[in-house]
N, C-alpha and C positions, 0 to 999 in steps of 0.2 A: 401574362396572367399576374394580376397582382397577388401579393402575399395576404393570407388571412390575418387579421390583425385582432379578432373578436374572440374573446375565450370561448364562447357558447359553440362559434362555429368551428373552432379548432377541437373542440372537444367531439363535436358531431364528426369531424373528419376522421379522428382517430379512432372511432368506435366503428365508423364505416370501413375503414381499411382492416381492422380487426375482424368485423363480421365477413369481409372477403376472404380474409385469412383462413377463418374457421370453415366457411362454405366449401372452399377449393382444396382444403386438405383434411377433411374429416378423418379420413382413415388414419392418417400419420399423427394426427392430435389424438385419436383414441388409444392408439399404439404407443404414443409417448407417454400419455397419463397412466396406461397400464404397467408400462416398464419403467416408471418414475424417471423418464429423462425426455419429458416433453420439450423443454427449451433448447435441448440439444437436437432433438428430433426434426424440428422446423427453425432452427438458427437461421438459415438461409432465407426462408421467407419472411422471417421476423424484421431481420435488417433491411429487406427489400422495402419492406411497409414503412420501416423507421426512414428510410432515405427518402420515400415518396411523402412521408408526413413533413419531414424537414425542410423538403422543396417548397412546400406549398404553404407554410405558416411562417408568421415573423418569428425571428430567433428567441426574442423573449417569451415568445408562448412555448417554441419548441422546449425551452427549459423549464417548464412547468410540470413536465412529466405525463402530460396527458395520453400521450400514446402508450407508455408503459402501464397506465392504468387500465387502459381500454384493453391492453393485451391481457392483463389478469382478469380483468371483468368478463371478458368475451371467451377466451379460450379455456381458463380455469374454472371461474364460477359456473359458468353456462353447462359445463360437462360434470358437474358434481354428480350427477347420477351413474357415470361410469365407474367400474370397480377399479379400487387404485390403492396401493400401500399408503397413499398421502392422507388418506382418510377412513 
């Protein structure tokens, strides 16, 4: 499989991986937000997604931080309705 070399496609892939993380780990995410340890609670899942993203995109696109931004957008911003000490 060829590496993704288009920024828009890389962003879409990053968001898709983050969305899957959110979908399949809703309870862990909710608990992590409530306990203010979200990134520790799902560290393994985030790293698995990061490895997948890295394997699918060109190195210069990986370095642009699309995956990290997608994690924040999907796992943090979309859960703003949950009670947390953070907000």
